[in-house]
C-alpha positions in Angstrom: 45.3 -71.2 40.6 43.0 -68.2 40.3 43.9 -65.4 37.9 44.0 -61.7 38.8 40.4 -61.0 37.8 39.3 -63.5 40.4 40.8 -61.5 43.3 38.6 -58.4 43.7 39.8 -55.5 45.8 38.2 -55.4 49.3 35.4 -53.0 49.9 36.7 -51.8 53.2 39.0 -49.0 54.4 42.6 -49.7 53.9 43.3 -48.8 57.6 41.1 -50.5 60.2 39.7 -47.5 62.2 39.6 -49.7 65.4 43.2 -50.7 65.5 45.0 -48.1 63.2 46.5 -51.0 61.4 46.2 -52.3 57.9 42.8 -54.1 57.5 43.0 -57.9 57.4 41.0 -57.9 54.1 43.6 -55.7 52.4 46.5 -57.8 53.8 44.9 -61.0 52.4 44.4 -59.2 49.0 48.1 -58.3 48.7 49.2 -61.7 49.9 47.0 -63.4 47.2 48.5 -61.2 44.6 51.9 -62.0 45.8 51.2 -65.7 45.6 49.6 -65.3 42.1 52.8 -63.7 40.8 55.0 -66.6 42.1 56.0 -65.2 45.4 54.7 -68.1 47.6 51.6 -69.9 48.8 48.5 -68.4 50.5 48.7 -68.4 54.3 45.2 -69.3 55.5 46.0 -68.5 59.1 46.3 -64.8 58.3 42.7 -64.2 59.5 43.8 -64.7 63.1 46.8 -62.3 63.0 47.1 -58.6 64.0 49.3 -57.3 61.3 51.2 -54.1 61.8 51.6 -51.6 58.8 54.2 -53.0 56.5 55.7 -52.0 53.2 54.2 -54.4 50.6 56.1 -54.7 47.3 54.2 -56.6 44.6 55.6 -57.2 41.2 52.5 -56.9 38.9 54.5 -56.4 35.6 54.1 -60.0 34.3 50.4 -60.1 35.2 49.6 -56.8 33.6 51.3 -57.7 30.4 48.2 -59.7 29.5 46.6 -57.8 26.7 43.1 -58.6 28.0 43.9 -56.8 31.3 46.0 -53.7 30.4 48.1 -52.2 27.6 51.3 -54.0 26.8 53.3 -50.8 27.4 52.7 -48.7 30.5 53.0 -44.9 30.0 55.9 -43.2 31.5 55.1 -40.0 33.4 58.3 -38.0 34.1 58.5 -36.2 37.4 60.3 -33.2 35.9 58.4 -31.2 33.3 59.9 -30.9 29.9 61.2 -27.7 28.4 61.7 -24.2 29.9 59.8 -23.1 33.0 57.6 -20.7 31.0 56.6 -23.2 28.3 53.0 -24.6 28.3 53.0 -28.3 29.3 50.7 -30.7 27.5 50.1 -34.4 27.3 51.8 -36.1 24.5 51.1 -39.9 24.2 50.9 -40.3 28.0 53.9 -38.1 28.9 54.2 -34.4 29.6 55.9 -32.4 26.9 56.5 -28.7 26.5 55.3 -26.4 23.7 57.6 -23.5 22.8 54.7 -22.0 20.8 52.8 -21.1 23.9 54.8 -19.3 26.5 53.6 -18.0 29.9 55.3 -15.2 31.7 54.2 -15.4 35.3 55.8 -12.1 36.3 54.0 -10.1 33.6 50.9 -12.2 33.6 51.1 -12.6 29.8 50.9 -15.5 27.4 52.7 -15.3 24.1 51.4 -17.4 21.3 53.8 -18.2 18.5 53.2 -19.7 15.1 55.0 -22.5 13.5 57.4 -20.2 11.7 58.4 -16.6 11.7 55.8 -14.3 10.1 53.1 -16.9 10.0 49.7 -16.6 11.6 49.0 -18.0 15.1 45.4 -19.1 15.8 42.9 -19.3 18.6 40.1 -21.4 17.0 36.9 -22.8 18.5 36.5 -26.4 17.5 34.1 -27.1 14.6 30.8 -28.7 15.5 30.0 -32.1 14.1 26.3 -31.4 13.7 24.5 -28.1 13.4 25.9 -24.6 14.2 29.6 -24.0 14.8 30.9 -23.6 18.3 30.8 -20.1 19.6 33.9 -18.1 20.6 33.9 -15.6 23.4 36.6 -13.5 25.1 35.4 -11.3 28.0 37.1 -8.8 30.2 36.8 -9.3 33.9 34.1 -7.8 36.1 35.4 -5.6 38.9 33.8 -4.6 42.2 33.6 -1.0 40.9 34.7 -0.8 37.3 34.6 -3.4 34.6 37.9 -4.4 33.0 38.9 -2.9 29.7 38.9 -5.1 26.6 41.5 -4.2 23.9 42.9 -5.6 20.7 46.1 -4.3 19.2 47.8 -5.1 16.0 51.5 -5.4 16.1 53.7 -2.3 15.6 56.1 -2.2 12.7 59.8 -2.7 13.3 61.2 -0.6 10.4 58.1 -0.8 8.2 54.3 -0.7 8.4 52.3 -1.7 11.5 50.2 -4.8 11.3 46.7 -4.6 9.8 43.6 -5.2 12.0 40.7 -7.1 10.5 37.3 -8.2 11.8 35.7 -10.7 9.5 32.3 -12.4 10.0 31.9 -15.9 8.8 30.9 -16.7 5.2 27.5 -18.2 4.4 27.3 -21.9 3.7 26.8 -23.4 0.2 23.1 -24.3 0.7 20.3 -22.6 -1.1 20.1 -20.0 1.6 23.5 -19.1 3.1 23.7 -15.6 4.5 27.1 -14.3 5.7 27.4 -13.7 9.4 26.5 -10.3 10.7 29.0 -8.1 12.6 27.8 -6.1 15.6 29.5 -3.5 17.7 27.6 -2.6 20.8 28.8 -0.2 23.5 27.7 -1.1 27.0 24.4 0.0 28.5 24.5 2.3 31.5 22.9 0.9 34.6 23.5 3.6 37.2 20.4 4.7 39.2 21.2 8.5 39.1 23.6 8.8 36.2 24.3 5.9 33.9 24.9 7.0 30.4 25.5 4.4 27.6 29.0 3.8 26.4 30.2 5.5 23.2 31.4 3.8 20.1 34.5 5.4 18.4 36.2 4.6 15.1 39.4 6.7 14.9 41.8 6.7 12.0 45.5 6.8 13.0 47.5 10.0 13.2 50.4 10.6 10.9 53.9 10.6 12.3 54.9 14.0 13.8 58.4 13.4 12.4 57.3 12.8 8.8 57.7 15.6 6.2 54.7 14.5 4.2 52.2 12.1 5.7 48.4 12.0 5.8 46.2 10.8 8.7 44.6 7.4 8.4 41.1 7.4 6.9 38.0 5.8 8.3 36.0 3.9 5.7 32.7 2.0 6.1 31.5 0.4 2.9 28.3 -1.5 2.5 28.5 -4.8 0.6 27.8 -5.2 -3.1 25.3 -7.6 -4.6 26.7 -10.4 -6.7 23.5 -12.3 -7.2 22.9 -13.9 -10.7 19.3 -12.6 -11.1 18.3 -9.8 -8.7 19.8 -8.3 -5.6 20.2 -4.9 -4.1 23.5 -3.5 -2.7 23.7 -3.4 1.1 22.0 -0.4 2.7 24.0 2.1 4.7 22.4 4.0 7.6 23.4 6.3 10.4 20.7 7.1 12.9 21.0 9.3 16.0 19.4 8.0 19.1 15.8 8.8 20.2 15.0 10.3 23.6 12.2 8.6 25.6 12.8 10.5 28.8 10.1 13.0 29.9 12.5 15.8 29.2 15.2 15.1 26.7 16.3 15.9 23.2 16.9 13.5 20.4 20.5 12.9 19.5 22.1 15.3 17.1 23.7 14.1 13.9 26.7 15.8 12.5 29.0 15.4 9.5 31.9 17.7 9.5 34.9 18.1 7.3 38.2 18.5 9.0 39.7 21.9 9.8 43.1 23.1 8.4 44.6 24.4 11.6 47.9 25.7 10.2 47.7 26.0 6.4 45.8 24.6 3.5 42.1 24.2 2.9 39.4 22.8 5.1 38.1 19.3 4.3 35.1 19.1 2.0 32.0 17.1 2.8 30.8 15.0 -0.2 27.4 13.3 -0.3 26.9 11.4 -3.6 24.0 9.3 -4.7 24.7 6.3 -6.8 24.5 6.5 -10.6 22.3 4.0 -12.5 25.0 3.2 -15.0 23.5 -0.2 -15.7 20.3 1.2 -17.4 18.4 2.5 -14.3 17.9 6.1 -13.1 20.4 7.8 -10.8 19.7 7.8 -7.1 18.3 10.9 -5.3 19.5 12.6 -2.2 16.7 13.6 0.2 17.0 15.9 3.2 13.9 15.9 5.4 12.6 17.0 8.7 9.8 15.0 10.3 6.5 16.8 9.5 8.3 19.7 7.8 10.0 20.7 4.6 12.2 18.4 2.6 14.7 18.9 -0.1 15.3 16.4 -2.9 18.4 16.5 -5.1 17.3 14.6 -8.2 19.9 12.5 -9.8 17.8 12.2 -12.9 16.9 15.8 -13.7 19.9 17.2 -11.8 17.5 19.6 -10.0 16.7 20.5 -6.4 13.1 20.4 -5.2 11.9 21.9 -1.9 8.5 20.7 -0.8 6.4 20.7 2.3 3.0 19.2 3.1 2.5 21.4 6.1 3.2 25.0 5.0 4.8 27.1 2.3 8.5 27.0 1.7 10.6 29.9 2.8 14.0 29.9 1.3 16.4 32.3 3.0 19.8 32.9 1.7 22.1 35.2 3.5 25.2 35.4 5.6 25.5 35.9 9.3 26.8 39.0 11.0 26.0 42.7 10.6 27.4 43.2 7.1 24.0 42.5 5.5 22.5 39.6 3.5 24.0 37.9 0.5 22.1 38.1 -2.8 20.5 35.1 -4.5 22.2 34.6 -7.8 20.3 33.1 -10.8 22.5 32.4 -13.8 21.3 31.4 -17.3 23.3 29.5 -19.8 23.6 32.6 -22.1 22.3 36.2 -22.6 18.5 36.3 -23.2 17.9 32.8 -21.7 15.4 32.4 -18.9 17.2 32.6 -15.5 14.0 32.5 -13.3 11.0 30.3 -13.8 7.7 30.9 -11.9 4.8 28.6 -12.3 1.1 28.9 -11.2 1.7 32.4 -9.8 1.1 34.8 -12.8 -2.4 36.3 -13.0 -4.4 38.8 -15.1 -7.0 41.5 -14.1 -9.7 43.8 -15.7 -8.2 47.2 -14.9 -6.0 49.4 -17.0 -2.5 49.5 -15.7 -0.7 52.9 -15.2 3.0 53.0 -15.2 4.9 56.0 -13.9 8.5 55.4 -14.5 9.7 58.0 -12.0 11.9 58.0 -9.0 14.4 55.7 -10.6 17.9 55.2 -9.1 20.8 56.8 -10.9 22.0 60.3 -11.8 20.2 60.9 -15.1 16.9 60.2 -16.9 17.4 57.1 -19.0 15.4 54.5 -20.9 15.5 50.9 -19.9 18.8 49.4 -21.1 18.1 45.7 -20.5 15.1 43.5 -20.1 15.1 40.6 -17.7 13.4 37.5 -19.2 11.4 35.4 -16.9 9.1 32.4 -17.5 5.5 32.6 -16.2 3.3 29.6 -16.7 5.4 28.5 -19.7 5.5 31.9 -21.5 8.4 34.3 -21.6 8.0 37.8 -20.3 10.4 40.7 -19.8 11.0 43.1 -17.0 12.5 46.5 -17.9 15.8 47.3 -16.2 17.5 50.7 -15.9 21.0 51.6 -14.9 
């Protein structure tokens, strides 16, 4: 008697297109299977019969129990999905099961992902790669016929306490000899309109305080460059803000503004602090430099604690005043004590060959007086005095 592997399935259509009946080859196939499983003997005269469609029931259980042909236990596929209607179904050992951790709300078009226990983290994770770089992970808002879809992340609101924190963290570098940490990039979209298509803005906004709180500050915005922890040599991460260039035939470069906050009801306006780093490990302090391309620059020296104005194009004009019609404010030079030099001028003093005449007339005041004070100045390293009257 042949075994089941010696009865190949026919390579013809199940229904004979000429008669609309079951094909003879398929009828013979089922009859041979029936004989093989103990249902009777093969009827060799079947080739001459016109067989109408029939319901063929073949018991293949005993034949398929052979481990060389099929698994000993056939999987059971339930016709009714497990769990609630809004649970995500998945295959569990050949059967459908339901996961309460992933819930789909068809009415609201939302999927809720739960963790294993209350308060624990739930994860969407791209699978690790066996060889080479890790698998990428991308979430993208939909493209519309007119407007693109918004893309938003929200941390959870607090019930009776604090709201959930929101963190972006690039991947750590590997443990090889060169293992840089992953970079993090925020790029607003590029405008593509033919007549008016500006680029998208990037905003970092600290949260507002509660309007119902008696004493509460607004949330700060902090951007901190990374520190170097190298064993031998390594600089701290640089920090740069750069306004955009204009390459249009007629257009201005982007303005750059740093503004302290206004006190709109009471209190003081917010200060603006720009501080260079101190070289507390044995090096010199950092400088602060303000420069205009091709023009004057100002350097605040962290080493000498001084301010230097310089220009390679023209002389420096320092104007100190206040706006409005009330006049200009005076420049104040203060020495450490009486008699000390308050004004230093270098490479400007000169001498001549003529005799100086000095008529001390037309002085301000209501009476003739002698000089009461002498203003010390430094010219080319030597101290001189300017007479002063009241």
